[in-house]
C-alpha positions as CSV (number, residue, x, y, z in Angstrom):
1,M,-47.0,-13.6,52.0
2,L,-47.3,-11.0,49.5
3,S,-47.5,-7.4,51.0
4,G,-48.3,-3.8,49.8
5,E,-44.6,-3.3,49.8
6,T,-43.7,-6.1,47.5
7,A,-46.5,-5.3,45.0
8,I,-44.9,-1.2,44.6
9,G,-41.4,-2.3,45.0
10,K,-38.9,-2.0,42.1
11,N,-38.5,-6.0,41.6
12,P,-41.7,-7.7,42.5
13,T,-40.2,-10.8,40.6
14,A,-37.1,-11.0,42.7
15,A,-39.4,-10.3,46.1
16,V,-41.6,-13.2,45.0
17,S,-38.8,-15.6,44.0
18,M,-37.2,-15.0,47.3
19,M,-40.4,-15.6,48.9
20,S,-40.6,-19.1,47.1
21,R,-37.3,-19.8,48.3
22,I,-38.3,-19.3,51.9
23,V,-41.2,-21.3,51.6
24,C,-39.7,-24.1,49.8
25,E,-36.9,-24.0,52.8
26,A,-39.5,-23.8,55.8
27,E,-41.5,-26.5,54.3
28,R,-38.3,-29.0,54.0
29,T,-38.0,-28.4,57.7
30,V,-41.8,-29.8,58.6
31,D,-40.9,-33.4,58.9
32,G,-43.8,-33.8,56.3
33,E,-46.5,-32.4,58.5
34,T,-48.3,-29.0,57.9
35,P,-47.9,-27.2,61.5
36,R,-51.1,-25.3,62.5
37,L,-49.9,-22.2,64.3
38,F,-53.1,-20.4,64.5
39,E,-56.5,-22.4,64.9
40,P,-59.4,-20.5,62.9
41,D,-61.3,-20.1,65.9
42,T,-58.4,-19.1,68.3
43,R,-58.0,-15.5,66.8
44,A,-60.7,-12.5,67.5
45,R,-60.0,-10.8,64.1
46,A,-58.2,-11.7,60.7
47,L,-54.8,-10.3,60.6
48,E,-54.0,-7.4,58.2
49,V,-51.8,-8.3,55.3
50,T,-48.5,-6.5,56.8
51,E,-49.1,-8.1,60.3
52,A,-49.9,-11.5,59.1
53,V,-46.1,-11.6,57.0
54,T,-44.5,-9.9,59.7
55,V,-45.8,-12.7,62.2
56,G,-44.7,-15.1,59.5
57,A,-41.2,-13.5,59.5
58,V,-40.9,-13.8,63.2
59,I,-42.1,-17.5,63.2
60,I,-39.8,-18.2,60.5
61,A,-36.7,-16.4,62.2
62,E,-37.7,-17.9,65.3
63,Q,-37.6,-21.6,63.6
64,L,-34.2,-21.0,62.1
65,D,-32.8,-19.6,65.0
66,A,-32.0,-16.5,63.2
67,S,-30.2,-13.4,64.9
68,L,-31.7,-10.6,63.0
69,L,-34.6,-9.8,60.9
70,V,-34.0,-7.2,58.0
71,I,-37.2,-5.3,57.3
72,P,-37.6,-2.5,54.4
73,T,-40.8,-0.3,55.2
74,V,-41.9,3.0,53.5
75,S,-43.7,3.8,56.7
76,G,-41.6,2.2,59.6
77,R,-44.7,0.6,60.9
78,T,-43.9,-2.8,59.5
79,A,-40.5,-3.1,61.8
80,L,-42.5,-2.1,64.6
81,G,-44.0,-5.5,64.9
82,P,-41.1,-7.8,65.8
83,S,-39.1,-5.3,67.4
84,P,-39.9,-6.1,71.0
85,R,-38.9,-9.5,70.5
86,N,-36.4,-9.6,67.9
87,A,-33.1,-7.8,66.7
88,V,-34.5,-5.6,63.7
89,L,-32.6,-3.7,61.2
90,S,-35.0,-1.5,59.2
91,R,-34.3,0.3,55.8
92,C,-36.8,3.3,55.5
93,W,-37.4,5.5,52.8
94,P,-38.2,8.3,52.2
95,S,-35.8,10.0,54.7
96,R,-38.5,11.4,56.5
97,T,-39.8,8.4,58.0
98,R,-36.2,8.1,59.4
99,R,-36.6,11.2,61.3
100,L,-39.9,10.5,63.1
101,P,-39.9,10.3,66.8
102,P,-41.0,6.9,68.1
103,D,-44.6,7.8,69.3
104,E,-45.5,9.5,65.8
């Protein structure tokens, strides 16, 4: 679950603590079974770390019936993954990232 953005953030301990709470809550809702969302042989390639975290966040949001994903991002790319299917509130920094046209 850890990403590059977590590693360089101002409070990585709080980020890891929040991720731990999310994992514990997700595990409580599984009914004692570990779901296999991706079988090892069904993917042509390994997911990049950011993509894997984004996929996991979307799956959790869908299971919790969340109406919004809040995604902090430096480059803006992290917020692009779930945006076609989910409502996304993205907090970008630096300010130049917020001003980029969608095709850049």
